[in-house]
C-alpha positions as CSV (number, residue, x, y, z in Angstrom):
1,L,-5.0,-24.5,12.2
2,N,-1.5,-25.8,13.0
3,P,1.4,-23.3,13.0
4,N,2.7,-24.3,9.5
5,D,-0.8,-24.9,8.1
6,N,0.7,-27.5,5.7
7,Q,-3.0,-28.6,4.9
8,G,-3.9,-25.1,3.6
9,V,-6.8,-24.5,6.1
10,R,-5.9,-20.8,6.2
11,Y,-7.5,-20.3,2.8
12,S,-11.0,-21.5,3.8
13,L,-10.6,-19.8,7.2
14,L,-9.9,-16.5,5.6
15,A,-13.0,-16.7,3.5
16,A,-15.1,-17.7,6.5
17,L,-13.8,-14.9,8.6
18,L,-14.5,-12.3,5.9
19,L,-18.0,-13.6,5.3
20,G,-18.6,-13.7,9.0
21,G,-17.7,-10.0,9.3
22,R,-14.7,-10.9,11.5
23,D,-12.4,-8.3,9.8
24,D,-10.0,-8.0,12.7
25,D,-9.5,-11.8,12.9
26,A,-9.1,-11.9,9.1
27,A,-6.4,-9.2,9.3
28,T,-4.6,-11.2,12.1
29,L,-4.7,-14.3,10.0
30,L,-3.4,-12.4,6.9
31,D,-0.5,-11.0,9.0
32,R,0.3,-14.4,10.4
33,Y,0.9,-15.8,6.9
34,G,1.9,-12.4,5.3
35,A,4.5,-13.7,2.9
36,E,2.0,-16.0,1.2
37,P,2.4,-15.4,-2.6
38,S,-0.8,-16.9,-3.9
39,A,-3.5,-14.9,-5.7
40,L,-6.0,-16.0,-3.1
41,W,-4.0,-14.6,-0.3
42,R,-3.2,-11.3,-2.1
43,Y,-6.9,-10.9,-3.2
44,G,-7.9,-11.7,0.4
45,R,-5.5,-9.1,1.7
46,A,-6.9,-6.5,-0.7
47,L,-10.5,-7.3,0.3
48,S,-9.6,-7.1,3.9
49,A,-7.9,-3.7,3.5
50,F,-10.9,-2.4,1.5
51,R,-13.4,-3.6,4.2
52,R,-11.4,-2.0,6.9
53,E,-10.2,1.3,5.2
54,G,-12.3,1.8,2.2
55,D,-10.6,3.1,-1.0
56,S,-7.4,4.0,0.9
57,R,-3.9,4.3,-0.5
58,A,-3.0,1.0,1.4
59,A,-6.0,-0.8,0.1
60,R,-5.1,0.3,-3.5
61,E,-1.5,-1.0,-3.0
62,R,-2.8,-4.3,-1.8
63,L,-5.0,-4.5,-4.8
64,R,-2.2,-3.6,-7.1
65,E,-0.2,-6.5,-5.6
66,A,-3.1,-8.9,-6.2
67,L,-3.6,-7.8,-9.8
68,R,0.2,-8.3,-10.5
69,T,-0.2,-11.8,-9.0
70,N,-3.1,-12.9,-11.2
71,R,-4.9,-10.8,-13.9
72,H,-7.7,-13.3,-14.4
73,V,-9.4,-13.0,-11.0
74,P,-11.3,-9.7,-11.5
75,R,-13.5,-11.1,-14.4
76,L,-14.3,-14.2,-12.3
77,L,-15.1,-12.2,-9.2
78,A,-17.5,-10.0,-11.3
79,G,-19.2,-13.0,-12.7
80,E,-18.0,-12.2,-16.2
81,G,-15.9,-15.3,-16.8
82,E,-16.8,-19.0,-16.7
83,W,-14.8,-22.1,-16.1
84,P,-15.9,-25.3,-17.9
85,G,-16.0,-28.2,-15.6
86,P,-15.2,-28.8,-11.9
87,E,-12.8,-26.6,-9.9
88,P,-9.1,-27.4,-10.8
89,A,-7.2,-29.7,-8.6
90,S,-4.0,-27.8,-9.2
91,Y,-2.7,-24.6,-10.7
92,T,0.2,-22.7,-11.9
93,P,0.7,-19.2,-10.4
94,G,-1.0,-16.5,-12.5
95,S,-3.1,-19.0,-14.5
96,R,-6.9,-19.1,-15.1
97,E,-6.9,-22.2,-12.9
98,E,-5.6,-20.3,-9.9
99,A,-8.2,-17.6,-10.6
100,V,-11.0,-20.2,-10.5
101,I,-9.7,-21.4,-7.2
102,C,-9.5,-17.9,-5.9
103,D,-13.0,-17.1,-7.0
104,A,-14.3,-20.4,-5.4
105,E,-12.8,-19.5,-2.1
106,L,-13.2,-15.7,-1.9
107,G,-15.9,-14.9,-4.5
108,E,-18.8,-14.9,-2.1
109,A,-16.9,-12.6,0.3
110,W,-16.0,-10.1,-2.5
111,R,-19.6,-10.1,-3.8
112,A,-21.1,-9.7,-0.2
113,T,-18.9,-6.7,0.6
114,P,-20.7,-3.5,-0.6
115,D,-18.9,-1.8,-3.5
116,A,-15.9,-4.2,-3.5
117,V,-16.3,-5.6,-6.9
118,R,-17.0,-2.1,-8.3
119,W,-13.8,-0.9,-6.6
120,L,-11.8,-3.8,-8.0
121,H,-13.0,-3.1,-11.5
122,A,-12.3,0.7,-11.2
123,H,-8.7,-0.2,-10.4
124,A,-8.1,-3.2,-12.7
125,P,-6.4,-2.7,-16.0
126,R,-8.9,-2.8,-18.9
127,R,-8.5,-5.8,-21.2
128,H,-8.5,-4.8,-24.8
129,S,-10.0,-7.0,-27.5
130,R,-7.6,-7.9,-30.2
131,K,-8.9,-6.9,-33.6
132,R,-7.1,-7.3,-36.7
133,R,-6.4,-4.2,-38.6
134,K,-7.3,-4.0,-42.3
135,R,-4.3,-3.0,-44.4
């Protein structure tokens, strides 16, 4: 991991640290690249806070930041959404492609953390189905 991490190793490293139960090291890494605006980083920050503090005010704020960054991630983390084909090679911020990449990197850590996905869904906005009204 070089200082600027121009190769993006921090994303895989974050997932490995969380999966390995190295929460303090994950928090240090998150702080090191704190201004990172990607959904992966924001959802990683939310998971890290939840793992360390539970359903705290700070953890909920981190989760709100993540939800504002990409609304598609919660369904994928819960295994409710599918992506046809291979993992996207690129993405636009806030897109389903970004959510797929986020799930590919962090999904296992979210699902391995007791109650994390349930906590995520408890705080995620509900998506309403669009039904046409009869007139």
